[in-house]
mmCIF file of the N, C-alpha and C atoms, coordinates in Angstrom:
data_MODEL
# 
_entry.id   MODEL 
# 
loop_
_atom_site.group_PDB 
_atom_site.id 
_atom_site.type_symbol 
_atom_site.label_atom_id 
_atom_site.label_alt_id 
_atom_site.label_comp_id 
_atom_site.label_asym_id 
_atom_site.label_entity_id 
_atom_site.label_seq_id 
_atom_site.pdbx_PDB_ins_code 
_atom_site.Cartn_x 
_atom_site.Cartn_y 
_atom_site.Cartn_z 
_atom_site.occupancy 
_atom_site.B_iso_or_equiv 
_atom_site.pdbx_formal_charge 
_atom_site.auth_seq_id 
_atom_site.auth_comp_id 
_atom_site.auth_asym_id 
_atom_site.auth_atom_id 
_atom_site.pdbx_PDB_model_num 
ATOM 1   N N  . MET A 1 1  ? -133.877 65.914 -81.368 1.00 0.00 ? 1  MET A N  1 
ATOM 2   C CA . MET A 1 1  ? -135.196 66.457 -81.197 1.00 0.00 ? 1  MET A CA 1 
ATOM 3   C C  . MET A 1 1  ? -135.511 66.474 -79.705 1.00 0.00 ? 1  MET A C  1 
ATOM 4   N N  . SER A 1 2  ? -136.002 67.584 -79.211 1.00 0.00 ? 2  SER A N  1 
ATOM 5   C CA . SER A 1 2  ? -136.440 67.645 -77.820 1.00 0.00 ? 2  SER A CA 1 
ATOM 6   C C  . SER A 1 2  ? -137.940 67.396 -77.778 1.00 0.00 ? 2  SER A C  1 
ATOM 7   N N  . THR A 1 3  ? -138.414 66.826 -76.663 1.00 0.00 ? 3  THR A N  1 
ATOM 8   C CA . THR A 1 3  ? -139.828 66.493 -76.572 1.00 0.00 ? 3  THR A CA 1 
ATOM 9   C C  . THR A 1 3  ? -140.395 66.829 -75.206 1.00 0.00 ? 3  THR A C  1 
ATOM 10  N N  . SER A 1 4  ? -141.693 67.023 -75.170 1.00 0.00 ? 4  SER A N  1 
ATOM 11  C CA . SER A 1 4  ? -142.421 67.229 -73.933 1.00 0.00 ? 4  SER A CA 1 
ATOM 12  C C  . SER A 1 4  ? -142.691 65.867 -73.310 1.00 0.00 ? 4  SER A C  1 
ATOM 13  N N  . LYS A 1 5  ? -142.814 65.809 -72.008 1.00 0.00 ? 5  LYS A N  1 
ATOM 14  C CA . LYS A 1 5  ? -143.063 64.542 -71.320 1.00 0.00 ? 5  LYS A CA 1 
ATOM 15  C C  . LYS A 1 5  ? -144.545 64.250 -71.156 1.00 0.00 ? 5  LYS A C  1 
ATOM 16  N N  . LYS A 1 6  ? -145.413 65.231 -71.368 1.00 0.00 ? 6  LYS A N  1 
ATOM 17  C CA . LYS A 1 6  ? -146.846 65.038 -71.182 1.00 0.00 ? 6  LYS A CA 1 
ATOM 18  C C  . LYS A 1 6  ? -147.480 64.471 -72.453 1.00 0.00 ? 6  LYS A C  1 
ATOM 19  N N  . PRO A 1 7  ? -148.417 63.510 -72.314 1.00 0.00 ? 7  PRO A N  1 
ATOM 20  C CA . PRO A 1 7  ? -149.105 63.000 -73.504 1.00 0.00 ? 7  PRO A CA 1 
ATOM 21  C C  . PRO A 1 7  ? -150.047 64.063 -74.085 1.00 0.00 ? 7  PRO A C  1 
ATOM 22  N N  . LEU A 1 8  ? -150.271 63.987 -75.369 1.00 0.00 ? 8  LEU A N  1 
ATOM 23  C CA . LEU A 1 8  ? -151.174 64.925 -76.023 1.00 0.00 ? 8  LEU A CA 1 
ATOM 24  C C  . LEU A 1 8  ? -152.618 64.535 -75.746 1.00 0.00 ? 8  LEU A C  1 
ATOM 25  N N  . GLU A 1 9  ? -153.466 65.524 -75.592 1.00 0.00 ? 9  GLU A N  1 
ATOM 26  C CA . GLU A 1 9  ? -154.885 65.343 -75.357 1.00 0.00 ? 9  GLU A CA 1 
ATOM 27  C C  . GLU A 1 9  ? -155.640 65.709 -76.634 1.00 0.00 ? 9  GLU A C  1 
ATOM 28  N N  . PRO A 1 10 ? -156.884 65.256 -76.807 1.00 0.00 ? 10 PRO A N  1 
ATOM 29  C CA . PRO A 1 10 ? -157.646 65.587 -78.009 1.00 0.00 ? 10 PRO A CA 1 
ATOM 30  C C  . PRO A 1 10 ? -157.749 67.084 -78.288 1.00 0.00 ? 10 PRO A C  1 
ATOM 31  N N  . ASP A 1 11 ? -157.809 67.899 -77.250 1.00 0.00 ? 11 ASP A N  1 
ATOM 32  C CA . ASP A 1 11 ? -157.919 69.353 -77.438 1.00 0.00 ? 11 ASP A CA 1 
ATOM 33  C C  . ASP A 1 11 ? -156.626 69.986 -77.954 1.00 0.00 ? 11 ASP A C  1 
ATOM 34  N N  . ASP A 1 12 ? -155.531 69.231 -77.957 1.00 0.00 ? 12 ASP A N  1 
ATOM 35  C CA . ASP A 1 12 ? -154.246 69.742 -78.422 1.00 0.00 ? 12 ASP A CA 1 
ATOM 36  C C  . ASP A 1 12 ? -154.136 69.757 -79.945 1.00 0.00 ? 12 ASP A C  1 
ATOM 37  N N  . PHE A 1 13 ? -155.069 69.097 -80.626 1.00 0.00 ? 13 PHE A N  1 
ATOM 38  C CA . PHE A 1 13 ? -154.994 68.939 -82.078 1.00 0.00 ? 13 PHE A CA 1 
ATOM 39  C C  . PHE A 1 13 ? -155.826 69.971 -82.804 1.00 0.00 ? 13 PHE A C  1 
ATOM 40  N N  . PRO A 1 14 ? -155.438 70.329 -84.012 1.00 0.00 ? 14 PRO A N  1 
ATOM 41  C CA . PRO A 1 14 ? -154.258 69.854 -84.716 1.00 0.00 ? 14 PRO A CA 1 
ATOM 42  C C  . PRO A 1 14 ? -153.003 70.565 -84.219 1.00 0.00 ? 14 PRO A C  1 
ATOM 43  N N  . VAL A 1 15 ? -151.889 69.854 -84.249 1.00 0.00 ? 15 VAL A N  1 
ATOM 44  C CA . VAL A 1 15 ? -150.606 70.480 -83.923 1.00 0.00 ? 15 VAL A CA 1 
ATOM 45  C C  . VAL A 1 15 ? -150.112 71.202 -85.169 1.00 0.00 ? 15 VAL A C  1 
ATOM 46  N N  . THR A 1 16 ? -149.257 72.197 -84.972 1.00 0.00 ? 16 THR A N  1 
ATOM 47  C CA . THR A 1 16 ? -148.748 72.973 -86.100 1.00 0.00 ? 16 THR A CA 1 
ATOM 48  C C  . THR A 1 16 ? -147.223 73.021 -86.054 1.00 0.00 ? 16 THR A C  1 
ATOM 49  N N  . ALA A 1 17 ? -146.638 73.170 -87.227 1.00 0.00 ? 17 ALA A N  1 
ATOM 50  C CA . ALA A 1 17 ? -145.186 73.350 -87.332 1.00 0.00 ? 17 ALA A CA 1 
ATOM 51  C C  . ALA A 1 17 ? -144.934 74.820 -87.629 1.00 0.00 ? 17 ALA A C  1 
ATOM 52  N N  . GLU A 1 18 ? -144.098 75.416 -86.823 1.00 0.00 ? 18 GLU A N  1 
ATOM 53  C CA . GLU A 1 18 ? -143.694 76.809 -87.024 1.00 0.00 ? 18 GLU A CA 1 
ATOM 54  C C  . GLU A 1 18 ? -142.172 76.822 -87.043 1.00 0.00 ? 18 GLU A C  1 
ATOM 55  N N  . GLY A 1 19 ? -141.631 76.816 -88.247 1.00 0.00 ? 19 GLY A N  1 
ATOM 56  C CA . GLY A 1 19 ? -140.175 76.717 -88.378 1.00 0.00 ? 19 GLY A CA 1 
ATOM 57  C C  . GLY A 1 19 ? -139.721 75.360 -87.892 1.00 0.00 ? 19 GLY A C  1 
ATOM 58  N N  . GLN A 1 20 ? -138.845 75.335 -86.911 1.00 0.00 ? 20 GLN A N  1 
ATOM 59  C CA . GLN A 1 20 ? -138.318 74.088 -86.365 1.00 0.00 ? 20 GLN A CA 1 
ATOM 60  C C  . GLN A 1 20 ? -139.099 73.602 -85.155 1.00 0.00 ? 20 GLN A C  1 
ATOM 61  N N  . LYS A 1 21 ? -140.200 74.269 -84.825 1.00 0.00 ? 21 LYS A N  1 
ATOM 62  C CA . LYS A 1 21 ? -140.959 73.950 -83.620 1.00 0.00 ? 21 LYS A CA 1 
ATOM 63  C C  . LYS A 1 21 ? -142.317 73.360 -83.969 1.00 0.00 ? 21 LYS A C  1 
ATOM 64  N N  . ILE A 1 22 ? -142.755 72.417 -83.126 1.00 0.00 ? 22 ILE A N  1 
ATOM 65  C CA . ILE A 1 22 ? -144.088 71.831 -83.242 1.00 0.00 ? 22 ILE A CA 1 
ATOM 66  C C  . ILE A 1 22 ? -144.851 72.274 -82.003 1.00 0.00 ? 22 ILE A C  1 
ATOM 67  N N  . LYS A 1 23 ? -146.025 72.863 -82.239 1.00 0.00 ? 23 LYS A N  1 
ATOM 68  C CA . LYS A 1 23 ? -146.798 73.426 -81.140 1.00 0.00 ? 23 LYS A CA 1 
ATOM 69  C C  . LYS A 1 23 ? -148.209 72.869 -81.109 1.00 0.00 ? 23 LYS A C  1 
ATOM 70  N N  . LYS A 1 24 ? -148.749 72.821 -79.884 1.00 0.00 ? 24 LYS A N  1 
ATOM 71  C CA . LYS A 1 24 ? -150.135 72.416 -79.695 1.00 0.00 ? 24 LYS A CA 1 
ATOM 72  C C  . LYS A 1 24 ? -151.059 73.548 -80.120 1.00 0.00 ? 24 LYS A C  1 
ATOM 73  N N  . GLN A 1 25 ? -152.339 73.272 -80.105 1.00 0.00 ? 25 GLN A N  1 
ATOM 74  C CA . GLN A 1 25 ? -153.365 74.235 -80.489 1.00 0.00 ? 25 GLN A CA 1 
ATOM 75  C C  . GLN A 1 25 ? -153.266 75.528 -79.670 1.00 0.00 ? 25 GLN A C  1 
ATOM 76  N N  . ASP A 1 26 ? -152.899 75.424 -78.393 1.00 0.00 ? 26 ASP A N  1 
ATOM 77  C CA . ASP A 1 26 ? -152.805 76.606 -77.534 1.00 0.00 ? 26 ASP A CA 1 
ATOM 78  C C  . ASP A 1 26 ? -151.473 77.342 -77.659 1.00 0.00 ? 26 ASP A C  1 
ATOM 79  N N  . GLY A 1 27 ? -150.596 76.850 -78.548 1.00 0.00 ? 27 GLY A N  1 
ATOM 80  C CA . GLY A 1 27 ? -149.309 77.504 -78.768 1.00 0.00 ? 27 GLY A CA 1 
ATOM 81  C C  . GLY A 1 27 ? -148.170 76.954 -77.936 1.00 0.00 ? 27 GLY A C  1 
ATOM 82  N N  . GLU A 1 28 ? -148.447 76.003 -77.053 1.00 0.00 ? 28 GLU A N  1 
ATOM 83  C CA . GLU A 1 28 ? -147.397 75.416 -76.215 1.00 0.00 ? 28 GLU A CA 1 
ATOM 84  C C  . GLU A 1 28 ? -146.470 74.548 -77.068 1.00 0.00 ? 28 GLU A C  1 
ATOM 85  N N  . LEU A 1 29 ? -145.184 74.726 -76.892 1.00 0.00 ? 29 LEU A N  1 
ATOM 86  C CA . LEU A 1 29 ? -144.181 73.962 -77.608 1.00 0.00 ? 29 LEU A CA 1 
ATOM 87  C C  . LEU A 1 29 ? -144.199 72.519 -77.125 1.00 0.00 ? 29 LEU A C  1 
ATOM 88  N N  . ILE A 1 30 ? -144.268 71.564 -78.080 1.00 0.00 ? 30 ILE A N  1 
ATOM 89  C CA . ILE A 1 30 ? -144.209 70.150 -77.691 1.00 0.00 ? 30 ILE A CA 1 
ATOM 90  C C  . ILE A 1 30 ? -142.948 69.469 -78.204 1.00 0.00 ? 30 ILE A C  1 
ATOM 91  N N  . ALA A 1 31 ? -142.320 70.039 -79.252 1.00 0.00 ? 31 ALA A N  1 
ATOM 92  C CA . ALA A 1 31 ? -141.083 69.450 -79.773 1.00 0.00 ? 31 ALA A CA 1 
ATOM 93  C C  . ALA A 1 31 ? -140.383 70.462 -80.660 1.00 0.00 ? 31 ALA A C  1 
ATOM 94  N N  . SER A 1 32 ? -139.090 70.260 -80.823 1.00 0.00 ? 32 SER A N  1 
ATOM 95  C CA . SER A 1 32 ? -138.334 71.053 -81.785 1.00 0.00 ? 32 SER A CA 1 
ATOM 96  C C  . SER A 1 32 ? -137.391 70.115 -82.522 1.00 0.00 ? 32 SER A C  1 
ATOM 97  N N  . THR A 1 33 ? -137.069 70.483 -83.755 1.00 0.00 ? 33 THR A N  1 
ATOM 98  C CA . THR A 1 33 ? -136.238 69.643 -84.601 1.00 0.00 ? 33 THR A CA 1 
ATOM 99  C C  . THR A 1 33 ? -135.062 70.451 -85.133 1.00 0.00 ? 33 THR A C  1 
ATOM 100 N N  . ASP A 1 34 ? -134.207 69.794 -85.885 1.00 0.00 ? 34 ASP A N  1 
ATOM 101 C CA . ASP A 1 34 ? -133.071 70.478 -86.502 1.00 0.00 ? 34 ASP A CA 1 
ATOM 102 C C  . ASP A 1 34 ? -133.439 71.198 -87.790 1.00 0.00 ? 34 ASP A C  1 
ATOM 103 N N  . HIS A 1 35 ? -134.527 70.759 -88.445 1.00 0.00 ? 35 HIS A N  1 
ATOM 104 C CA . HIS A 1 35 ? -134.896 71.318 -89.743 1.00 0.00 ? 35 HIS A CA 1 
ATOM 105 C C  . HIS A 1 35 ? -136.404 71.588 -89.813 1.00 0.00 ? 35 HIS A C  1 
ATOM 106 N N  . PRO A 1 36 ? -136.814 72.685 -90.419 1.00 0.00 ? 36 PRO A N  1 
ATOM 107 C CA . PRO A 1 36 ? -138.242 72.992 -90.568 1.00 0.00 ? 36 PRO A CA 1 
ATOM 108 C C  . PRO A 1 36 ? -139.006 71.915 -91.343 1.00 0.00 ? 36 PRO A C  1 
ATOM 109 N N  . GLU A 1 37 ? -138.361 71.278 -92.321 1.00 0.00 ? 37 GLU A N  1 
ATOM 110 C CA . GLU A 1 37 ? -139.031 70.238 -93.104 1.00 0.00 ? 37 GLU A CA 1 
ATOM 111 C C  . GLU A 1 37 ? -139.390 69.035 -92.230 1.00 0.00 ? 37 GLU A C  1 
ATOM 112 N N  . ILE A 1 38 ? -138.517 68.713 -91.298 1.00 0.00 ? 38 ILE A N  1 
ATOM 113 C CA . ILE A 1 38 ? -138.783 67.597 -90.385 1.00 0.00 ? 38 ILE A CA 1 
ATOM 114 C C  . ILE A 1 38 ? -139.942 67.957 -89.465 1.00 0.00 ? 38 ILE A C  1 
ATOM 115 N N  . ALA A 1 39 ? -139.965 69.172 -88.961 1.00 0.00 ? 39 ALA A N  1 
ATOM 116 C CA . ALA A 1 39 ? -141.056 69.613 -88.082 1.00 0.00 ? 39 ALA A CA 1 
ATOM 117 C C  . ALA A 1 39 ? -142.390 69.540 -88.823 1.00 0.00 ? 39 ALA A C  1 
ATOM 118 N N  . ALA A 1 40 ? -142.410 69.998 -90.071 1.00 0.00 ? 40 ALA A N  1 
ATOM 119 C CA . ALA A 1 40 ? -143.650 69.965 -90.851 1.00 0.00 ? 40 ALA A CA 1 
ATOM 120 C C  . ALA A 1 40 ? -144.112 68.530 -91.089 1.00 0.00 ? 40 ALA A C  1 
ATOM 121 N N  . ASP A 1 41 ? -143.177 67.652 -91.407 1.00 0.00 ? 41 ASP A N  1 
ATOM 122 C CA . ASP A 1 41 ? -143.517 66.249 -91.647 1.00 0.00 ? 41 ASP A CA 1 
ATOM 123 C C  . ASP A 1 41 ? -144.035 65.593 -90.371 1.00 0.00 ? 41 ASP A C  1 
ATOM 124 N N  . LEU A 1 42 ? -143.373 65.841 -89.256 1.00 0.00 ? 42 LEU A N  1 
ATOM 125 C CA . LEU A 1 42 ? -143.825 65.271 -87.983 1.00 0.00 ? 42 LEU A CA 1 
ATOM 126 C C  . LEU A 1 42 ? -145.214 65.779 -87.602 1.00 0.00 ? 42 LEU A C  1 
ATOM 127 N N  . ALA A 1 43 ? -145.456 67.067 -87.755 1.00 0.00 ? 43 ALA A N  1 
ATOM 128 C CA . ALA A 1 43 ? -146.774 67.618 -87.434 1.00 0.00 ? 43 ALA A CA 1 
ATOM 129 C C  . ALA A 1 43 ? -147.845 66.966 -88.300 1.00 0.00 ? 43 ALA A C  1 
ATOM 130 N N  . TYR A 1 44 ? -147.551 66.808 -89.590 1.00 0.00 ? 44 TYR A N  1 
ATOM 131 C CA . TYR A 1 44 ? -148.503 66.159 -90.495 1.00 0.00 ? 44 TYR A CA 1 
ATOM 132 C C  . TYR A 1 44 ? -148.788 64.731 -90.033 1.00 0.00 ? 44 TYR A C  1 
ATOM 133 N N  . ARG A 1 45 ? -147.743 63.983 -89.708 1.00 0.00 ? 45 ARG A N  1 
ATOM 134 C CA . ARG A 1 45 ? -147.916 62.591 -89.297 1.00 0.00 ? 45 ARG A CA 1 
ATOM 135 C C  . ARG A 1 45 ? -148.658 62.471 -87.966 1.00 0.00 ? 45 ARG A C  1 
ATOM 136 N N  . ILE A 1 46 ? -148.352 63.348 -87.028 1.00 0.00 ? 46 ILE A N  1 
ATOM 137 C CA . ILE A 1 46 ? -149.046 63.329 -85.730 1.00 0.00 ? 46 ILE A CA 1 
ATOM 138 C C  . ILE A 1 46 ? -150.529 63.616 -85.930 1.00 0.00 ? 46 ILE A C  1 
ATOM 139 N N  . ASN A 1 47 ? -150.847 64.629 -86.723 1.00 0.00 ? 47 ASN A N  1 
ATOM 140 C CA . ASN A 1 47 ? -152.241 64.965 -86.977 1.00 0.00 ? 47 ASN A CA 1 
ATOM 141 C C  . ASN A 1 47 ? -152.963 63.844 -87.722 1.00 0.00 ? 47 ASN A C  1 
ATOM 142 N N  . ASP A 1 48 ? -152.293 63.235 -88.709 1.00 0.00 ? 48 ASP A N  1 
ATOM 143 C CA . ASP A 1 48 ? -152.892 62.150 -89.472 1.00 0.00 ? 48 ASP A CA 1 
ATOM 144 C C  . ASP A 1 48 ? -153.169 60.952 -88.573 1.00 0.00 ? 48 ASP A C  1 
ATOM 145 N N  . ASP A 1 49 ? -152.224 60.627 -87.700 1.00 0.00 ? 49 ASP A N  1 
ATOM 146 C CA . ASP A 1 49 ? -152.402 59.512 -86.779 1.00 0.00 ? 49 ASP A CA 1 
ATOM 147 C C  . ASP A 1 49 ? -153.576 59.766 -85.830 1.00 0.00 ? 49 ASP A C  1 
ATOM 148 N N  . GLU A 1 50 ? -153.683 60.974 -85.328 1.00 0.00 ? 50 GLU A N  1 
ATOM 149 C CA . GLU A 1 50 ? -154.789 61.309 -84.417 1.00 0.00 ? 50 GLU A CA 1 
ATOM 150 C C  . GLU A 1 50 ? -156.116 61.260 -85.157 1.00 0.00 ? 50 GLU A C  1 
ATOM 151 N N  . ALA A 1 51 ? -156.152 61.708 -86.401 1.00 0.00 ? 51 ALA A N  1 
ATOM 152 C CA . ALA A 1 51 ? -157.390 61.662 -87.189 1.00 0.00 ? 51 ALA A CA 1 
ATOM 153 C C  . ALA A 1 51 ? -157.836 60.208 -87.385 1.00 0.00 ? 51 ALA A C  1 
ATOM 154 N N  . ARG A 1 52 ? -156.890 59.327 -87.670 1.00 0.00 ? 52 ARG A N  1 
ATOM 155 C CA . ARG A 1 52 ? -157.228 57.903 -87.819 1.00 0.00 ? 52 ARG A CA 1 
ATOM 156 C C  . ARG A 1 52 ? -157.718 57.309 -86.516 1.00 0.00 ? 52 ARG A C  1 
ATOM 157 N N  . ARG A 1 53 ? -157.082 57.687 -85.414 1.00 0.00 ? 53 ARG A N  1 
ATOM 158 C CA . ARG A 1 53 ? -157.494 57.179 -84.099 1.00 0.00 ? 53 ARG A CA 1 
ATOM 159 C C  . ARG A 1 53 ? -158.920 57.612 -83.780 1.00 0.00 ? 53 ARG A C  1 
ATOM 160 N N  . GLU A 1 54 ? -159.237 58.863 -84.062 1.00 0.00 ? 54 GLU A N  1 
ATOM 161 C CA . GLU A 1 54 ? -160.597 59.357 -83.832 1.00 0.00 ? 54 GLU A CA 1 
ATOM 162 C C  . GLU A 1 54 ? -161.601 58.650 -84.735 1.00 0.00 ? 54 GLU A C  1 
ATOM 163 N N  . GLU A 1 55 ? -161.235 58.440 -85.999 1.00 0.00 ? 55 GLU A N  1 
ATOM 164 C CA . GLU A 1 55 ? -162.119 57.746 -86.935 1.00 0.00 ? 55 GLU A CA 1 
ATOM 165 C C  . GLU A 1 55 ? -162.366 56.308 -86.475 1.00 0.00 ? 55 GLU A C  1 
ATOM 166 N N  . ASP A 1 56 ? -161.330 55.637 -86.016 1.00 0.00 ? 56 ASP A N  1 
ATOM 167 C CA . ASP A 1 56 ? -161.476 54.268 -85.513 1.00 0.00 ? 56 ASP A CA 1 
ATOM 168 C C  . ASP A 1 56 ? -162.377 54.237 -84.294 1.00 0.00 ? 56 ASP A C  1 
ATOM 169 N N  . LYS A 1 57 ? -162.270 55.234 -83.449 1.00 0.00 ? 57 LYS A N  1 
ATOM 170 C CA . LYS A 1 57 ? -163.092 55.291 -82.240 1.00 0.00 ? 57 LYS A CA 1 
ATOM 171 C C  . LYS A 1 57 ? -164.579 55.374 -82.606 1.00 0.00 ? 57 LYS A C  1 
ATOM 172 N N  . TRP A 1 58 ? -164.896 56.163 -83.616 1.00 0.00 ? 58 TRP A N  1 
ATOM 173 C CA . TRP A 1 58 ? -166.296 56.337 -84.015 1.00 0.00 ? 58 TRP A CA 1 
ATOM 174 C C  . TRP A 1 58 ? -166.821 55.171 -84.836 1.00 0.00 ? 58 TRP A C  1 
ATOM 175 N N  . SER A 1 59 ? -165.944 54.423 -85.503 1.00 0.00 ? 59 SER A N  1 
ATOM 176 C CA . SER A 1 59 ? -166.404 53.309 -86.325 1.00 0.00 ? 59 SER A CA 1 
ATOM 177 C C  . SER A 1 59 ? -166.575 52.017 -85.529 1.00 0.00 ? 59 SER A C  1 
ATOM 178 N N  . ALA A 1 60 ? -166.075 51.999 -84.304 1.00 0.00 ? 60 ALA A N  1 
ATOM 179 C CA . ALA A 1 60 ? -166.163 50.778 -83.479 1.00 0.00 ? 60 ALA A CA 1 
ATOM 180 C C  . ALA A 1 60 ? -167.519 50.597 -82.860 1.00 0.00 ? 60 ALA A C  1 
# 
C-alpha cells in the first residue's frame, strides 16, 4: 500500500474508495491498495475512526 506523508485534516473527510484508491474529499489520492475491497474497508475504518474522534471531542 502506498501512502501520503501529510496528516489528514477535518476538511478531508469523509474519504472515499474508488477502486483500489482512497481519496480525500477534494479528490486528492491519499493511498492505494492491491484490492478494491481493501480500499473500501480502509476508507470505512478511517471515516469511522474520525467520526468517533469528533464525537469524543464534543462530549468532553
